[in-house]
VOTISE-334535 format. One record per residue (C-alpha): residue number from 1; x, y, z negated; residue in one letter. Coordinates in steps of 0.2 Angstrom, whole numbers, always signed. Layout:
<nodes>
<node><i>NUM</i><c1>X</c1><c2>Y</c2><c3>Z</c3><aa>a</aa></node>
...
</nodes>
This chain:
<nodes>
<node><i>1</i><c1>-417</c1><c2>-224</c2><c3>+44</c3><aa>m</aa></node>
<node><i>2</i><c1>-418</c1><c2>-209</c2><c3>+28</c3><aa>r</aa></node>
<node><i>3</i><c1>-418</c1><c2>-197</c2><c3>+45</c3><aa>k</aa></node>
<node><i>4</i><c1>-433</c1><c2>-205</c2><c3>+55</c3><aa>k</aa></node>
<node><i>5</i><c1>-441</c1><c2>-205</c2><c3>+37</c3><aa>q</aa></node>
<node><i>6</i><c1>-438</c1><c2>-188</c2><c3>+35</c3><aa>i</aa></node>
<node><i>7</i><c1>-443</c1><c2>-183</c2><c3>+52</c3><aa>l</aa></node>
<node><i>8</i><c1>-459</c1><c2>-193</c2><c3>+53</c3><aa>s</aa></node>
<node><i>9</i><c1>-467</c1><c2>-185</c2><c3>+36</c3><aa>l</aa></node>
<node><i>10</i><c1>-457</c1><c2>-169</c2><c3>+46</c3><aa>t</aa></node>
<node><i>11</i><c1>-473</c1><c2>-174</c2><c3>+59</c3><aa>v</aa></node>
<node><i>12</i><c1>-485</c1><c2>-179</c2><c3>+45</c3><aa>l</aa></node>
<node><i>13</i><c1>-481</c1><c2>-162</c2><c3>+37</c3><aa>l</aa></node>
<node><i>14</i><c1>-483</c1><c2>-151</c2><c3>+54</c3><aa>c</aa></node>
<node><i>15</i><c1>-497</c1><c2>-160</c2><c3>+59</c3><aa>l</aa></node>
<node><i>16</i><c1>-510</c1><c2>-159</c2><c3>+41</c3><aa>f</aa></node>
<node><i>17</i><c1>-504</c1><c2>-140</c2><c3>+41</c3><aa>l</aa></node>
<node><i>18</i><c1>-512</c1><c2>-140</c2><c3>+60</c3><aa>s</aa></node>
<node><i>19</i><c1>-528</c1><c2>-147</c2><c3>+57</c3><aa>t</aa></node>
<node><i>20</i><c1>-530</c1><c2>-137</c2><c3>+40</c3><aa>q</aa></node>
<node><i>21</i><c1>-528</c1><c2>-123</c2><c3>+50</c3><aa>y</aa></node>
<node><i>22</i><c1>-539</c1><c2>-124</c2><c3>+66</c3><aa>r</aa></node>
<node><i>23</i><c1>-553</c1><c2>-128</c2><c3>+52</c3><aa>l</aa></node>
<node><i>24</i><c1>-549</c1><c2>-115</c2><c3>+41</c3><aa>q</aa></node>
<node><i>25</i><c1>-548</c1><c2>-104</c2><c3>+56</c3><aa>a</aa></node>
<node><i>26</i><c1>-567</c1><c2>-110</c2><c3>+60</c3><aa>q</aa></node>
<node><i>27</i><c1>-574</c1><c2>-111</c2><c3>+41</c3><aa>t</aa></node>
<node><i>28</i><c1>-569</c1><c2>-89</c2><c3>+45</c3><aa>d</aa></node>
<node><i>29</i><c1>-576</c1><c2>-88</c2><c3>+62</c3><aa>q</aa></node>
<node><i>30</i><c1>-590</c1><c2>-98</c2><c3>+52</c3><aa>t</aa></node>
<node><i>31</i><c1>-588</c1><c2>-82</c2><c3>+40</c3><aa>i</aa></node>
<node><i>32</i><c1>-591</c1><c2>-66</c2><c3>+49</c3><aa>v</aa></node>
<node><i>33</i><c1>-603</c1><c2>-74</c2><c3>+64</c3><aa>q</aa></node>
<node><i>34</i><c1>-614</c1><c2>-78</c2><c3>+50</c3><aa>d</aa></node>
<node><i>35</i><c1>-610</c1><c2>-60</c2><c3>+38</c3><aa>s</aa></node>
<node><i>36</i><c1>-623</c1><c2>-45</c2><c3>+43</c3><aa>v</aa></node>
<node><i>37</i><c1>-613</c1><c2>-37</c2><c3>+46</c3><aa>l</aa></node>
<node><i>38</i><c1>-600</c1><c2>-40</c2><c3>+58</c3><aa>q</aa></node>
<node><i>39</i><c1>-613</c1><c2>-48</c2><c3>+69</c3><aa>s</aa></node>
<node><i>40</i><c1>-612</c1><c2>-36</c2><c3>+83</c3><aa>p</aa></node>
<node><i>41</i><c1>-631</c1><c2>-37</c2><c3>+86</c3><aa>v</aa></node>
<node><i>42</i><c1>-648</c1><c2>-44</c2><c3>+76</c3><aa>q</aa></node>
<node><i>43</i><c1>-665</c1><c2>-40</c2><c3>+78</c3><aa>r</aa></node>
<node><i>44</i><c1>-678</c1><c2>-48</c2><c3>+66</c3><aa>y</aa></node>
<node><i>45</i><c1>-696</c1><c2>-48</c2><c3>+61</c3><aa>l</aa></node>
<node><i>46</i><c1>-700</c1><c2>-46</c2><c3>+44</c3><aa>t</aa></node>
<node><i>47</i><c1>-713</c1><c2>-56</c2><c3>+32</c3><aa>l</aa></node>
<node><i>48</i><c1>-711</c1><c2>-45</c2><c3>+13</c3><aa>g</aa></node>
<node><i>49</i><c1>-721</c1><c2>-50</c2><c3>+1</c3><aa>l</aa></node>
<node><i>50</i><c1>-718</c1><c2>-39</c2><c3>-15</c3><aa>a</aa></node>
<node><i>51</i><c1>-724</c1><c2>-37</c2><c3>-35</c3><aa>t</aa></node>
<node><i>52</i><c1>-728</c1><c2>-20</c2><c3>-39</c3><aa>f</aa></node>
<node><i>53</i><c1>-732</c1><c2>-10</c2><c3>-52</c3><aa>y</aa></node>
<node><i>54</i><c1>-736</c1><c2>+10</c2><c3>-56</c3><aa>m</aa></node>
<node><i>55</i><c1>-743</c1><c2>+25</c2><c3>-67</c3><aa>k</aa></node>
<node><i>56</i><c1>-751</c1><c2>+41</c2><c3>-62</c3><aa>l</aa></node>
<node><i>57</i><c1>-759</c1><c2>+57</c2><c3>-70</c3><aa>n</aa></node>
<node><i>58</i><c1>-769</c1><c2>+67</c2><c3>-58</c3><aa>d</aa></node>
<node><i>59</i><c1>-770</c1><c2>+80</c2><c3>-67</c3><aa>e</aa></node>
<node><i>60</i><c1>-784</c1><c2>+87</c2><c3>-56</c3><aa>h</aa></node>
<node><i>61</i><c1>-797</c1><c2>+76</c2><c3>-63</c3><aa>l</aa></node>
<node><i>62</i><c1>-792</c1><c2>+66</c2><c3>-75</c3><aa>s</aa></node>
<node><i>63</i><c1>-779</c1><c2>+72</c2><c3>-93</c3><aa>p</aa></node>
<node><i>64</i><c1>-778</c1><c2>+54</c2><c3>-93</c3><aa>l</aa></node>
<node><i>65</i><c1>-762</c1><c2>+40</c2><c3>-88</c3><aa>n</aa></node>
<node><i>66</i><c1>-768</c1><c2>+27</c2><c3>-75</c3><aa>y</aa></node>
<node><i>67</i><c1>-757</c1><c2>+14</c2><c3>-73</c3><aa>e</aa></node>
<node><i>68</i><c1>-759</c1><c2>-6</c2><c3>-64</c3><aa>g</aa></node>
<node><i>69</i><c1>-748</c1><c2>-19</c2><c3>-55</c3><aa>g</aa></node>
<node><i>70</i><c1>-755</c1><c2>-27</c2><c3>-40</c3><aa>s</aa></node>
<node><i>71</i><c1>-742</c1><c2>-35</c2><c3>-22</c3><aa>f</aa></node>
<node><i>72</i><c1>-736</c1><c2>-29</c2><c3>-10</c3><aa>l</aa></node>
<node><i>73</i><c1>-736</c1><c2>-35</c2><c3>+8</c3><aa>l</aa></node>
<node><i>74</i><c1>-725</c1><c2>-28</c2><c3>+20</c3><aa>q</aa></node>
<node><i>75</i><c1>-721</c1><c2>-34</c2><c3>+37</c3><aa>l</aa></node>
<node><i>76</i><c1>-710</c1><c2>-27</c2><c3>+48</c3><aa>g</aa></node>
<node><i>77</i><c1>-698</c1><c2>-25</c2><c3>+66</c3><aa>a</aa></node>
<node><i>78</i><c1>-677</c1><c2>-23</c2><c3>+60</c3><aa>f</aa></node>
<node><i>79</i><c1>-664</c1><c2>-21</c2><c3>+73</c3><aa>k</aa></node>
<node><i>80</i><c1>-645</c1><c2>-15</c2><c3>+70</c3><aa>r</aa></node>
<node><i>81</i><c1>-630</c1><c2>-12</c2><c3>+79</c3><aa>k</aa></node>
<node><i>82</i><c1>-610</c1><c2>-12</c2><c3>+75</c3><aa>k</aa></node>
<node><i>83</i><c1>-615</c1><c2>+9</c2><c3>+73</c3><aa>r</aa></node>
<node><i>84</i><c1>-636</c1><c2>+8</c2><c3>+72</c3><aa>t</aa></node>
<node><i>85</i><c1>-647</c1><c2>+6</c2><c3>+58</c3><aa>i</aa></node>
<node><i>86</i><c1>-667</c1><c2>+5</c2><c3>+64</c3><aa>r</aa></node>
<node><i>87</i><c1>-683</c1><c2>-1</c2><c3>+56</c3><aa>n</aa></node>
<node><i>88</i><c1>-700</c1><c2>-2</c2><c3>+55</c3><aa>l</aa></node>
<node><i>89</i><c1>-712</c1><c2>-6</c2><c3>+42</c3><aa>t</aa></node>
<node><i>90</i><c1>-730</c1><c2>-6</c2><c3>+37</c3><aa>f</aa></node>
<node><i>91</i><c1>-733</c1><c2>-9</c2><c3>+21</c3><aa>s</aa></node>
<node><i>92</i><c1>-752</c1><c2>-14</c2><c3>+11</c3><aa>v</aa></node>
<node><i>93</i><c1>-755</c1><c2>-9</c2><c3>-3</c3><aa>t</aa></node>
<node><i>94</i><c1>-768</c1><c2>-12</c2><c3>-16</c3><aa>t</aa></node>
<node><i>95</i><c1>-772</c1><c2>-13</c2><c3>-34</c3><aa>t</aa></node>
<node><i>96</i><c1>-783</c1><c2>-9</c2><c3>-49</c3><aa>t</aa></node>
<node><i>97</i><c1>-781</c1><c2>+8</c2><c3>-60</c3><aa>l</aa></node>
<node><i>98</i><c1>-786</c1><c2>+12</c2><c3>-79</c3><aa>s</aa></node>
<node><i>99</i><c1>-781</c1><c2>+19</c2><c3>-95</c3><aa>p</aa></node>
<node><i>100</i><c1>-776</c1><c2>+13</c2><c3>-111</c3><aa>k</aa></node>
<node><i>101</i><c1>-787</c1><c2>-3</c2><c3>-121</c3><aa>a</aa></node>
<node><i>102</i><c1>-792</c1><c2>+13</c2><c3>-132</c3><aa>d</aa></node>
<node><i>103</i><c1>-799</c1><c2>+25</c2><c3>-118</c3><aa>n</aa></node>
<node><i>104</i><c1>-808</c1><c2>+9</c2><c3>-106</c3><aa>r</aa></node>
<node><i>105</i><c1>-825</c1><c2>+12</c2><c3>-112</c3><aa>e</aa></node>
<node><i>106</i><c1>-829</c1><c2>+27</c2><c3>-106</c3><aa>i</aa></node>
<node><i>107</i><c1>-816</c1><c2>+27</c2><c3>-89</c3><aa>d</aa></node>
<node><i>108</i><c1>-816</c1><c2>+10</c2><c3>-80</c3><aa>p</aa></node>
<node><i>109</i><c1>-804</c1><c2>+6</c2><c3>-71</c3><aa>r</aa></node>
<node><i>110</i><c1>-804</c1><c2>+10</c2><c3>-52</c3><aa>g</aa></node>
<node><i>111</i><c1>-799</c1><c2>+2</c2><c3>-37</c3><aa>n</aa></node>
<node><i>112</i><c1>-782</c1><c2>+12</c2><c3>-30</c3><aa>y</aa></node>
<node><i>113</i><c1>-776</c1><c2>+7</c2><c3>-10</c3><aa>y</aa></node>
<node><i>114</i><c1>-760</c1><c2>+13</c2><c3>+0</c3><aa>r</aa></node>
<node><i>115</i><c1>-754</c1><c2>+12</c2><c3>+17</c3><aa>f</aa></node>
<node><i>116</i><c1>-736</c1><c2>+15</c2><c3>+22</c3><aa>d</aa></node>
<node><i>117</i><c1>-732</c1><c2>+16</c2><c3>+39</c3><aa>l</aa></node>
<node><i>118</i><c1>-711</c1><c2>+22</c2><c3>+41</c3><aa>a</aa></node>
<node><i>119</i><c1>-697</c1><c2>+18</c2><c3>+55</c3><aa>y</aa></node>
<node><i>120</i><c1>-683</c1><c2>+24</c2><c3>+50</c3><aa>s</aa></node>
<node><i>121</i><c1>-663</c1><c2>+27</c2><c3>+60</c3><aa>q</aa></node>
<node><i>122</i><c1>-642</c1><c2>+29</c2><c3>+52</c3><aa>h</aa></node>
<node><i>123</i><c1>-632</c1><c2>+29</c2><c3>+60</c3><aa>f</aa></node>
<node><i>124</i><c1>-612</c1><c2>+24</c2><c3>+56</c3><aa>h</aa></node>
<node><i>125</i><c1>-604</c1><c2>+41</c2><c3>+46</c3><aa>v</aa></node>
<node><i>126</i><c1>-589</c1><c2>+33</c2><c3>+40</c3><aa>r</aa></node>
<node><i>127</i><c1>-580</c1><c2>+14</c2><c3>+32</c3><aa>s</aa></node>
<node><i>128</i><c1>-570</c1><c2>+15</c2><c3>+16</c3><aa>f</aa></node>
<node><i>129</i><c1>-557</c1><c2>+3</c2><c3>+9</c3><aa>q</aa></node>
<node><i>130</i><c1>-555</c1><c2>-6</c2><c3>+25</c3><aa>e</aa></node>
<node><i>131</i><c1>-573</c1><c2>-7</c2><c3>+29</c3><aa>g</aa></node>
<node><i>132</i><c1>-576</c1><c2>-15</c2><c3>+14</c3><aa>k</aa></node>
<node><i>133</i><c1>-593</c1><c2>+0</c2><c3>+9</c3><aa>y</aa></node>
<node><i>134</i><c1>-602</c1><c2>+8</c2><c3>+28</c3><aa>r</aa></node>
<node><i>135</i><c1>-608</c1><c2>+24</c2><c3>+25</c3><aa>w</aa></node>
<node><i>136</i><c1>-625</c1><c2>+29</c2><c3>+35</c3><aa>y</aa></node>
<node><i>137</i><c1>-635</c1><c2>+44</c2><c3>+39</c3><aa>l</aa></node>
<node><i>138</i><c1>-649</c1><c2>+45</c2><c3>+45</c3><aa>g</aa></node>
<node><i>139</i><c1>-669</c1><c2>+52</c2><c3>+46</c3><aa>g</aa></node>
<node><i>140</i><c1>-686</c1><c2>+41</c2><c3>+41</c3><aa>i</aa></node>
<node><i>141</i><c1>-703</c1><c2>+47</c2><c3>+49</c3><aa>l</aa></node>
<node><i>142</i><c1>-718</c1><c2>+42</c2><c3>+34</c3><aa>r</aa></node>
<node><i>143</i><c1>-737</c1><c2>+40</c2><c3>+36</c3><aa>s</aa></node>
<node><i>144</i><c1>-745</c1><c2>+36</c2><c3>+18</c3><aa>s</aa></node>
<node><i>145</i><c1>-764</c1><c2>+31</c2><c3>+16</c3><aa>t</aa></node>
<node><i>146</i><c1>-767</c1><c2>+33</c2><c3>-5</c3><aa>n</aa></node>
<node><i>147</i><c1>-786</c1><c2>+32</c2><c3>-11</c3><aa>v</aa></node>
<node><i>148</i><c1>-792</c1><c2>+28</c2><c3>-28</c3><aa>r</aa></node>
<node><i>149</i><c1>-812</c1><c2>+27</c2><c3>-30</c3><aa>l</aa></node>
<node><i>150</i><c1>-817</c1><c2>+33</c2><c3>-48</c3><aa>n</aa></node>
<node><i>151</i><c1>-830</c1><c2>+29</c2><c3>-54</c3><aa>p</aa></node>
<node><i>152</i><c1>-833</c1><c2>+37</c2><c3>-68</c3><aa>q</aa></node>
<node><i>153</i><c1>-829</c1><c2>+53</c2><c3>-61</c3><aa>l</aa></node>
<node><i>154</i><c1>-845</c1><c2>+61</c2><c3>-54</c3><aa>d</aa></node>
<node><i>155</i><c1>-834</c1><c2>+74</c2><c3>-46</c3><aa>g</aa></node>
<node><i>156</i><c1>-822</c1><c2>+62</c2><c3>-40</c3><aa>g</aa></node>
<node><i>157</i><c1>-828</c1><c2>+48</c2><c3>-36</c3><aa>f</aa></node>
<node><i>158</i><c1>-816</c1><c2>+49</c2><c3>-21</c3><aa>i</aa></node>
<node><i>159</i><c1>-800</c1><c2>+55</c2><c3>-23</c3><aa>t</aa></node>
<node><i>160</i><c1>-786</c1><c2>+55</c2><c3>-8</c3><aa>l</aa></node>
<node><i>161</i><c1>-770</c1><c2>+59</c2><c3>-1</c3><aa>l</aa></node>
<node><i>162</i><c1>-762</c1><c2>+58</c2><c3>+14</c3><aa>f</aa></node>
<node><i>163</i><c1>-746</c1><c2>+62</c2><c3>+17</c3><aa>a</aa></node>
<node><i>164</i><c1>-734</c1><c2>+64</c2><c3>+34</c3><aa>n</aa></node>
<node><i>165</i><c1>-716</c1><c2>+69</c2><c3>+34</c3><aa>g</aa></node>
<node><i>166</i><c1>-699</c1><c2>+69</c2><c3>+38</c3><aa>l</aa></node>
<node><i>167</i><c1>-685</c1><c2>+63</c2><c3>+26</c3><aa>f</aa></node>
<node><i>168</i><c1>-665</c1><c2>+67</c2><c3>+25</c3><aa>a</aa></node>
<node><i>169</i><c1>-660</c1><c2>+47</c2><c3>+24</c3><aa>s</aa></node>
<node><i>170</i><c1>-642</c1><c2>+39</c2><c3>+13</c3><aa>s</aa></node>
<node><i>171</i><c1>-638</c1><c2>+20</c2><c3>+14</c3><aa>v</aa></node>
<node><i>172</i><c1>-622</c1><c2>+13</c2><c3>+7</c3><aa>i</aa></node>
<node><i>173</i><c1>-618</c1><c2>-5</c2><c3>+12</c3><aa>e</aa></node>
<node><i>174</i><c1>-603</c1><c2>-17</c2><c3>+5</c3><aa>r</aa></node>
<node><i>175</i><c1>-599</c1><c2>-34</c2><c3>+6</c3><aa>e</aa></node>
<node><i>176</i><c1>-595</c1><c2>-49</c2><c3>-6</c3><aa>v</aa></node>
<node><i>177</i><c1>-595</c1><c2>-67</c2><c3>-6</c3><aa>r</aa></node>
<node><i>178</i><c1>-602</c1><c2>-79</c2><c3>-14</c3><aa>v</aa></node>
<node><i>179</i><c1>-594</c1><c2>-95</c2><c3>-14</c3><aa>s</aa></node>
<node><i>180</i><c1>-588</c1><c2>-92</c2><c3>+1</c3><aa>s</aa></node>
<node><i>181</i><c1>-604</c1><c2>-83</c2><c3>+7</c3><aa>r</aa></node>
<node><i>182</i><c1>-605</c1><c2>-65</c2><c3>+15</c3><aa>p</aa></node>
<node><i>183</i><c1>-619</c1><c2>-57</c2><c3>+3</c3><aa>l</aa></node>
<node><i>184</i><c1>-625</c1><c2>-36</c2><c3>+11</c3><aa>t</aa></node>
<node><i>185</i><c1>-628</c1><c2>-28</c2><c3>-4</c3><aa>l</aa></node>
<node><i>186</i><c1>-635</c1><c2>-10</c2><c3>+1</c3><aa>s</aa></node>
<node><i>187</i><c1>-642</c1><c2>+4</c2><c3>-8</c3><aa>w</aa></node>
<node><i>188</i><c1>-652</c1><c2>+19</c2><c3>+2</c3><aa>q</aa></node>
<node><i>189</i><c1>-659</c1><c2>+35</c2><c3>-4</c3><aa>l</aa></node>
<node><i>190</i><c1>-672</c1><c2>+48</c2><c3>+5</c3><aa>d</aa></node>
<node><i>191</i><c1>-675</c1><c2>+64</c2><c3>-1</c3><aa>l</aa></node>
<node><i>192</i><c1>-691</c1><c2>+74</c2><c3>+9</c3><aa>p</aa></node>
<node><i>193</i><c1>-688</c1><c2>+88</c2><c3>+23</c3><aa>i</aa></node>
<node><i>194</i><c1>-705</c1><c2>+92</c2><c3>+25</c3><aa>i</aa></node>
<node><i>195</i><c1>-722</c1><c2>+83</c2><c3>+23</c3><aa>n</aa></node>
<node><i>196</i><c1>-741</c1><c2>+88</c2><c3>+32</c3><aa>h</aa></node>
<node><i>197</i><c1>-751</c1><c2>+84</c2><c3>+16</c3><aa>i</aa></node>
<node><i>198</i><c1>-772</c1><c2>+83</c2><c3>+15</c3><aa>i</aa></node>
<node><i>199</i><c1>-780</c1><c2>+86</c2><c3>-4</c3><aa>r</aa></node>
<node><i>200</i><c1>-794</c1><c2>+90</c2><c3>-4</c3><aa>p</aa></node>
<node><i>201</i><c1>-801</c1><c2>+97</c2><c3>-23</c3><aa>s</aa></node>
<node><i>202</i><c1>-814</c1><c2>+82</c2><c3>-24</c3><aa>y</aa></node>
<node><i>203</i><c1>-826</c1><c2>+71</c2><c3>-10</c3><aa>l</aa></node>
<node><i>204</i><c1>-840</c1><c2>+64</c2><c3>-17</c3><aa>n</aa></node>
<node><i>205</i><c1>-855</c1><c2>+58</c2><c3>-7</c3><aa>i</aa></node>
<node><i>206</i><c1>-852</c1><c2>+64</c2><c3>+10</c3><aa>y</aa></node>
<node><i>207</i><c1>-867</c1><c2>+67</c2><c3>+21</c3><aa>d</aa></node>
<node><i>208</i><c1>-859</c1><c2>+61</c2><c3>+41</c3><aa>f</aa></node>
<node><i>209</i><c1>-876</c1><c2>+63</c2><c3>+46</c3><aa>v</aa></node>
<node><i>210</i><c1>-879</c1><c2>+82</c2><c3>+45</c3><aa>n</aa></node>
<node><i>211</i><c1>-873</c1><c2>+87</c2><c3>+61</c3><aa>p</aa></node>
<node><i>212</i><c1>-866</c1><c2>+104</c2><c3>+51</c3><aa>e</aa></node>
<node><i>213</i><c1>-853</c1><c2>+93</c2><c3>+41</c3><aa>n</aa></node>
<node><i>214</i><c1>-837</c1><c2>+90</c2><c3>+50</c3><aa>n</aa></node>
<node><i>215</i><c1>-828</c1><c2>+76</c2><c3>+38</c3><aa>w</aa></node>
<node><i>216</i><c1>-811</c1><c2>+80</c2><c3>+50</c3><aa>v</aa></node>
<node><i>217</i><c1>-810</c1><c2>+99</c2><c3>+52</c3><aa>e</aa></node>
<node><i>218</i><c1>-814</c1><c2>+101</c2><c3>+33</c3><aa>e</aa></node>
<node><i>219</i><c1>-800</c1><c2>+87</c2><c3>+31</c3><aa>r</aa></node>
<node><i>220</i><c1>-786</c1><c2>+98</c2><c3>+41</c3><aa>l</aa></node>
<node><i>221</i><c1>-794</c1><c2>+117</c2><c3>+31</c3><aa>e</aa></node>
<node><i>222</i><c1>-788</c1><c2>+104</c2><c3>+16</c3><aa>d</aa></node>
<node><i>223</i><c1>-770</c1><c2>+101</c2><c3>+25</c3><aa>s</aa></node>
<node><i>224</i><c1>-755</c1><c2>+111</c2><c3>+17</c3><aa>s</aa></node>
<node><i>225</i><c1>-734</c1><c2>+107</c2><c3>+26</c3><aa>w</aa></node>
<node><i>226</i><c1>-726</c1><c2>+106</c2><c3>+8</c3><aa>n</aa></node>
<node><i>227</i><c1>-706</c1><c2>+106</c2><c3>+5</c3><aa>a</aa></node>
<node><i>228</i><c1>-697</c1><c2>+98</c2><c3>-5</c3><aa>i</aa></node>
<node><i>229</i><c1>-702</c1><c2>+109</c2><c3>-21</c3><aa>n</aa></node>
<node><i>230</i><c1>-717</c1><c2>+108</c2><c3>-17</c3><aa>r</aa></node>
<node><i>231</i><c1>-721</c1><c2>+91</c2><c3>-13</c3><aa>y</aa></node>
<node><i>232</i><c1>-705</c1><c2>+75</c2><c3>-22</c3><aa>s</aa></node>
<node><i>233</i><c1>-706</c1><c2>+60</c2><c3>-15</c3><aa>n</aa></node>
<node><i>234</i><c1>-692</c1><c2>+54</c2><c3>-18</c3><aa>i</aa></node>
<node><i>235</i><c1>-685</c1><c2>+36</c2><c3>-14</c3><aa>t</aa></node>
<node><i>236</i><c1>-671</c1><c2>+25</c2><c3>-22</c3><aa>s</aa></node>
<node><i>237</i><c1>-668</c1><c2>+5</c2><c3>-15</c3><aa>t</aa></node>
<node><i>238</i><c1>-657</c1><c2>-10</c2><c3>-20</c3><aa>v</aa></node>
<node><i>239</i><c1>-653</c1><c2>-25</c2><c3>-11</c3><aa>s</aa></node>
<node><i>240</i><c1>-650</c1><c2>-40</c2><c3>-9</c3><aa>i</aa></node>
<node><i>241</i><c1>-646</c1><c2>-49</c2><c3>+12</c3><aa>l</aa></node>
<node><i>242</i><c1>-641</c1><c2>-67</c2><c3>+10</c3><aa>y</aa></node>
<node><i>243</i><c1>-638</c1><c2>-74</c2><c3>+29</c3><aa>p</aa></node>
<node><i>244</i><c1>-646</c1><c2>-93</c2><c3>+29</c3><aa>i</aa></node>
<node><i>245</i><c1>-646</c1><c2>-106</c2><c3>+45</c3><aa>k</aa></node>
<node><i>246</i><c1>-649</c1><c2>-99</c2><c3>+61</c3><aa>a</aa></node>
<node><i>247</i><c1>-647</c1><c2>-83</c2><c3>+60</c3><aa>g</aa></node>
<node><i>248</i><c1>-661</c1><c2>-79</c2><c3>+49</c3><aa>n</aa></node>
<node><i>249</i><c1>-656</c1><c2>-68</c2><c3>+32</c3><aa>v</aa></node>
<node><i>250</i><c1>-667</c1><c2>-68</c2><c3>+15</c3><aa>l</aa></node>
<node><i>251</i><c1>-669</c1><c2>-50</c2><c3>+7</c3><aa>k</aa></node>
<node><i>252</i><c1>-671</c1><c2>-47</c2><c3>-11</c3><aa>f</aa></node>
<node><i>253</i><c1>-674</c1><c2>-27</c2><c3>-14</c3><aa>s</aa></node>
<node><i>254</i><c1>-679</c1><c2>-18</c2><c3>-28</c3><aa>y</aa></node>
<node><i>255</i><c1>-689</c1><c2>+2</c2><c3>-25</c3><aa>e</aa></node>
<node><i>256</i><c1>-693</c1><c2>+13</c2><c3>-37</c3><aa>w</aa></node>
<node><i>257</i><c1>-706</c1><c2>+26</c2><c3>-29</c3><aa>d</aa></node>
<node><i>258</i><c1>-710</c1><c2>+43</c2><c3>-34</c3><aa>f</aa></node>
<node><i>259</i><c1>-716</c1><c2>+58</c2><c3>-32</c3><aa>y</aa></node>
<node><i>260</i><c1>-727</c1><c2>+71</c2><c3>-36</c3><aa>r</aa></node>
<node><i>261</i><c1>-738</c1><c2>+86</c2><c3>-29</c3><aa>v</aa></node>
<node><i>262</i><c1>-735</c1><c2>+105</c2><c3>-35</c3><aa>s</aa></node>
<node><i>263</i><c1>-750</c1><c2>+111</c2><c3>-27</c3><aa>t</aa></node>
<node><i>264</i><c1>-763</c1><c2>+119</c2><c3>-38</c3><aa>g</aa></node>
<node><i>265</i><c1>-770</c1><c2>+100</c2><c3>-37</c3><aa>l</aa></node>
<node><i>266</i><c1>-758</c1><c2>+92</c2><c3>-46</c3><aa>r</aa></node>
<node><i>267</i><c1>-753</c1><c2>+73</c2><c3>-48</c3><aa>a</aa></node>
<node><i>268</i><c1>-739</c1><c2>+63</c2><c3>-53</c3><aa>t</aa></node>
<node><i>269</i><c1>-735</c1><c2>+43</c2><c3>-47</c3><aa>r</aa></node>
<node><i>270</i><c1>-721</c1><c2>+33</c2><c3>-52</c3><aa>a</aa></node>
<node><i>271</i><c1>-720</c1><c2>+15</c2><c3>-44</c3><aa>s</aa></node>
<node><i>272</i><c1>-708</c1><c2>+1</c2><c3>-47</c3><aa>h</aa></node>
<node><i>273</i><c1>-711</c1><c2>-14</c2><c3>-32</c3><aa>t</aa></node>
<node><i>274</i><c1>-697</c1><c2>-33</c2><c3>-33</c3><aa>f</aa></node>
<node><i>275</i><c1>-698</c1><c2>-36</c2><c3>-15</c3><aa>m</aa></node>
<node><i>276</i><c1>-696</c1><c2>-54</c2><c3>-6</c3><aa>f</aa></node>
<node><i>277</i><c1>-693</c1><c2>-53</c2><c3>+9</c3><aa>s</aa></node>
<node><i>278</i><c1>-690</c1><c2>-65</c2><c3>+27</c3><aa>f</aa></node>
<node><i>279</i><c1>-680</c1><c2>-62</c2><c3>+42</c3><aa>l</aa></node>
<node><i>280</i><c1>-683</c1><c2>-70</c2><c3>+59</c3><aa>f</aa></node>
<node><i>281</i><c1>-670</c1><c2>-68</c2><c3>+69</c3><aa>n</aa></node>
<node><i>282</i><c1>-672</c1><c2>-67</c2><c3>+87</c3><aa>f</aa></node>
</nodes>
């Protein structure tokens, strides 16, 4: 009798362990499939909304420091394979800039507009600690347009900066699990290699009717090629990717962006961006 009971308990224990093993295997498979890093090919359309704050010092036009905050909208397409990452983004920012409160009576607010178009491609270099960390190197082609309206400055009502350039970029990723969900942490650093900059000394009321005036040609005459010593544009981005249902992903990121124009028309700008993005898998 005891032998039959022991045999029955042994069979039941084996069935229980087998069931638990299959459930655990299915759970592990689901986690691997949900993992952003482990997926062989993923394509996303991205929609991002951010809160944006910046400081600007344009030494050529004014000795004051201007600051302002607003929202930023970003659209893009994101694709990652096992060894490559590609990203295309277009961002629009509009805000008002003004100096400190004690200077606003003589120096009122001015409108600021910025448009950014960027394409990046990164290649996997190597992994560390049994694949927990992944390191990518690549480059970015970026076009940035900055336009500022200065109603208080009679000689520089419109100030602009066009910058188109090539950047070196590095990305480090790590996957961690929180409540059995794989989160992907990443840090990206972008440094300029060479940029083509258009920044006129000032641009006031322009006579477009006069056939002798050629706005495009005059702006190209103001342009110059600059390396990192004359145009320092550094961008640091920390991101968290959180996979949700149907292969979609939520993304939270903080970006610090800094540039300094060290030509005869000096200007310095720093911005902080906190962005929430939704990545639609397709």
